[in-house]
C-alpha positions in Angstrom: -68.2 -32.0 6.9 -67.2 -33.2 10.5 -63.0 -34.1 8.5 -63.4 -29.9 6.7 -63.6 -28.4 9.9 -61.2 -30.5 11.9 -58.9 -29.3 9.1 -60.2 -26.0 9.3 -59.6 -25.4 12.6 -55.5 -26.3 11.9 -55.9 -24.6 9.5 -56.2 -21.0 11.8 -54.7 -22.7 14.8 -57.8 -22.5 17.2 -59.5 -25.5 18.1 -63.5 -24.3 19.4 -64.8 -25.4 22.2 -68.2 -24.4 20.7 -68.0 -25.8 17.5 -71.6 -24.8 16.4 -70.3 -21.8 16.5 -67.4 -22.1 14.3 -70.6 -24.0 12.3 -72.5 -21.1 11.6 -69.9 -18.5 10.8 -69.4 -20.2 7.5 -72.8 -20.9 7.3 -73.8 -18.9 3.7 -77.5 -17.0 3.3 -77.4 -19.4 0.4 -77.5 -22.6 2.3 -79.9 -21.7 5.1 -82.5 -20.7 2.5 -82.4 -25.2 1.6 -81.8 -26.2 4.6 -82.2 -24.0 7.7 -80.3 -23.7 10.5 -78.4 -20.2 10.8 -76.4 -18.2 8.7 -73.1 -16.3 9.3 -75.3 -12.4 8.8 -75.3 -11.5 12.8 -70.9 -12.8 13.1 -69.9 -10.7 10.4 -72.0 -7.9 12.3 -70.0 -9.3 15.1 -66.7 -9.5 13.7 -66.3 -6.3 12.3 -66.8 -4.3 15.5 -64.1 -7.0 17.2 -62.0 -6.5 14.2 -62.7 -2.7 14.7 -61.8 -2.3 18.4 -58.8 -4.8 18.2 -56.9 -3.3 14.9 -57.9 0.1 16.6 -56.3 -0.5 20.0 -53.3 -2.0 18.7 -52.6 1.4 16.8 -52.8 3.7 19.0 -50.6 1.5 21.1 -47.8 1.5 18.1 -48.8 4.7 16.5 -48.0 7.5 19.4 -47.4 10.1 17.4 -50.0 9.7 14.9 -53.4 11.9 15.6 -57.0 10.7 15.6 -58.1 11.8 12.0 -54.1 9.6 11.2 -55.1 7.2 13.5 -59.3 6.7 11.9 -57.7 6.5 8.0 -55.0 3.4 8.8 -57.5 1.5 10.5 -59.8 2.2 7.8 -57.2 1.4 5.3 -56.8 -1.6 6.4 -59.6 -3.0 8.2 -62.0 -2.8 4.2 -63.1 -5.1 2.1 -60.1 -5.8 -0.2 -57.1 -6.7 2.2 -59.8 -8.7 3.8 -61.0 -11.0 1.0 -57.5 -10.7 0.0 -56.6 -13.1 2.9 -59.5 -14.9 2.5 -57.9 -16.2 -0.5 -55.0 -16.7 0.9 -56.0 -19.0 3.8 -58.5 -20.9 0.8 -61.7 -20.5 3.8 -64.5 -20.2 1.3 -63.1 -24.2 0.3 -64.6 -24.7 3.8 -67.8 -22.2 3.1 -71.2 -23.7 3.2 -73.3 -22.7 0.3 -76.7 -23.2 -1.6 -76.8 -25.4 -4.8 -75.7 -23.6 -7.9 -74.0 -20.6 -5.3 -70.6 -20.7 -6.7 -68.1 -19.2 -4.2 -65.7 -18.4 -6.9 -67.7 -15.8 -8.2 -68.3 -14.3 -4.7 -67.5 -10.5 -4.3 -64.6 -8.9 -2.4 -67.5 -8.0 -0.1 -69.0 -10.4 -0.4 -65.0 -13.1 0.9 -64.5 -10.5 3.8 -67.8 -11.7 5.1 -66.2 -14.7 6.1 -63.2 -13.7 7.4 -64.9 -11.1 9.8 -67.7 -14.2 11.1 -64.8 -16.5 11.7 -63.7 -13.4 13.8 -67.1 -12.7 15.1 -67.6 -16.7 16.0 -64.0 -17.0 17.5 -65.3 -13.9 20.2 -67.8 -15.2 21.3 -65.7 -18.6 21.8 -62.7 -17.7 23.6 -62.7 -14.3 24.0 -60.6 -10.9 22.4 -57.5 -12.6 23.9 -58.1 -15.8 21.3 -58.9 -12.6 18.5 -56.0 -10.9 19.4 -53.7 -14.3 18.6 -55.2 -15.2 15.5 -54.5 -11.4 13.9 -51.2 -11.7 15.6 -50.9 -15.1 13.0 -52.9 -13.7 10.1 -53.5 -10.2 9.9 -50.3 -8.1 11.6 -48.0 -7.5 9.5 -49.3 -9.2 6.0 -51.4 -6.0 6.2 -50.2 -2.6 6.1 -51.7 0.6 6.7 -51.8 3.1 4.0 -51.4 6.6 4.6 -53.4 9.0 3.6 -51.1 11.4 1.4 -53.8 13.6 0.1 -55.5 14.4 3.9 -52.0 14.8 5.4 -50.3 17.5 2.8 -53.8 19.1 3.7 -53.1 19.2 7.5 -49.3 19.8 6.9 -50.1 22.1 5.2 -52.9 23.8 6.5 -54.8 25.0 3.1 -56.6 23.1 0.7 -54.3 21.7 -1.6 -54.5 22.9 -5.7 -54.0 19.5 -8.1 -53.6 20.2 -11.8 -54.6 17.1 -14.1 -53.1 16.1 -17.1 -54.2 12.7 -19.2 -51.7 12.1 -21.3 -53.7 9.1 -23.3 -53.1 5.7 -22.4 -54.5 5.7 -19.2 -52.3 7.5 -18.0 -52.5 10.4 -15.6 -50.3 13.0 -14.5 -50.8 15.4 -11.0 -49.1 18.7 -10.2 -49.8 19.5 -6.2 -49.2 23.1 -5.7 -47.0 23.4 -2.0 -46.5 27.0 -2.3 -44.3 28.3 -4.1 -43.1 24.3 -4.9 -44.4 22.1 -7.6 -44.7 18.2 -6.8 -45.6 15.7 -10.1 -47.2 11.8 -9.3 -48.4 9.9 -11.9 -51.4 7.2 -12.0 -53.4 4.7 -14.6 -56.7 7.6 -12.2 -56.5 11.1 -11.9 -56.9 10.2 -8.2 -54.1 7.7 -8.1 -52.2 10.4 -10.2 -53.3 12.9 -7.4 -52.3 10.4 -4.7 -48.8 9.8 -6.0 -48.4 13.7 -6.4 -48.9 14.2 -2.6 -47.0 11.6 -1.8 -43.9 13.2 -3.7 -44.9 16.5 -1.4 -45.2 14.5 1.9 -42.0 12.7 1.3 -40.4 15.6 0.4 -41.3 17.6 3.3 -40.4 14.7 6.0 -37.2 15.0 4.8 -36.6 18.2 5.9 -37.9 17.9 8.8 -35.7 15.7 9.9 
């Protein structure tokens, strides 16, 4: 296991002063149930706090024209379970996780996999502080995980009133939505009603952006 954690530290480009923190970050509750020790739930909690704070600071500095609501939406889109789980998969972090007998990490949900990233970040914070965490995020997170604009909320805020969406089911899993913005109609398509509405809102926001240029 020592060799595995040596390899893990090379992978994340960070050497822990207190290796027990790294071990705890990669100890699943199923392992503790069989072997005792400290599982990573508390580190997950701490890492979630650190991630939200550091991403919030970065977006505050990088997107100076955006208001609080937009910044909150942008941050929420990147610190959620799906993008974090994808990062965990790309880095192969679950390969280093200590789990109980019969526990298959390949069957872990997005939430369970995202917890591994948060636990690692929590351990890194305790070991090296916010600066170490921010350097780590600069290497593996910023640039790879891009904020998603909340087009529906943005459109409603810019128009100043609720937007009426008319959605049609075209069959074969395809929906068409039409957003009414004043006298103008903007259409969008998607595999769900919500996706079609978002696509229509995106068309409207892009039209407003071009109009403002």
